C-alpha positions in Angstrom: 106.9 101.1 100.7 106.1 104.0 102.6 108.4 105.3 105.7 106.4 105.2 108.6 108.9 104.5 111.9 106.4 104.5 114.2 106.2 102.3 117.2 103.5 99.3 117.5 102.6 96.3 120.0 103.3 93.1 118.5 102.7 89.4 119.2 105.2 87.0 118.8 106.9 83.9 119.8 110.4 82.4 120.4 110.7 78.9 118.7 112.8 76.0 120.3 116.1 77.6 119.4 114.9 81.3 120.8 114.3 82.7 117.5 111.6 85.7 117.7 109.0 84.8 115.5 106.2 87.5 115.2 102.7 86.9 114.8 100.8 90.3 114.2 100.8 93.3 115.2 98.2 96.4 116.4 98.8 100.0 114.7 97.3 103.0 116.4 95.4 105.1 113.6 95.1 109.0 113.8 91.7 109.0 114.8 93.0 106.7 118.0 91.6 103.7 116.5 93.8 100.5 116.3 93.8 97.9 113.4 95.1 94.7 113.7 97.4 93.3 111.3 97.9 89.2 110.5 101.5 88.1 109.3 100.9 85.5 106.9 104.9 85.2 106.2 108.4 86.3 107.6 110.4 86.5 104.4 113.9 87.6 105.8 114.9 88.4 109.1 118.4 90.7 109.4 120.3 91.6 112.8 122.4 95.3 113.2 124.7 95.8 115.5 124.1 99.2 117.1 126.5 99.2 119.9 128.2 97.0 121.7 125.6 94.5 123.4 122.7 96.6 121.4 121.3 94.7 118.4 117.9 95.6 115.8 116.3 92.6 114.1 114.5 93.9 111.0 111.8 91.5 110.2 110.5 91.7 106.0 107.0 90.4 106.6 104.0 90.1 104.3 100.7 90.8 106.1 97.0 91.2 104.2 95.9 95.5 104.2 92.3 94.9 102.3 92.6 91.4 100.4 95.8 92.7 99.1 99.3 91.2 100.5 101.8 94.1 100.8 105.2 93.8 102.5 106.2 95.9 105.5 109.3 96.0 107.7 109.4 95.3 111.5 112.4 96.2 113.5 112.8 95.1 117.0 115.9 96.5 119.6 116.5 94.1 121.8 118.1 96.2 124.3 114.9 98.7 125.1 112.5 95.9 123.6 110.9 98.5 121.5 108.9 97.3 118.4 108.7 99.7 115.1 106.7 99.8 112.4 109.7 101.2 110.0 107.9 100.6 106.9 105.0 99.4 104.8 
C-alpha cells in the first residue's frame, strides 16, 4: 500500500448505535478530475486518542479499482471532521 495522506470527500452513515460506516469516497486527481471509489467492505475500525477530546478513527476498507479489490485506510478526525485517504 502506498502512503498518500490526502484529504478526500466521503459519503458515510451512522447506524443505530452511532457507529460511522463509510460508503464511498471521491478523490481529486492531479489533472483536476475526480474519481469515485465504492467501498465494497469495511474490514476494521480503530480508534486512536490524539488529545483529551480528540480522536481519529481509522477504517481499513476494500475498494474496487479497475476490476481488482484493493485495500485502503481512511482516517476520520472527529474534532476537525476531516477525512484523509491515508494509504491505498
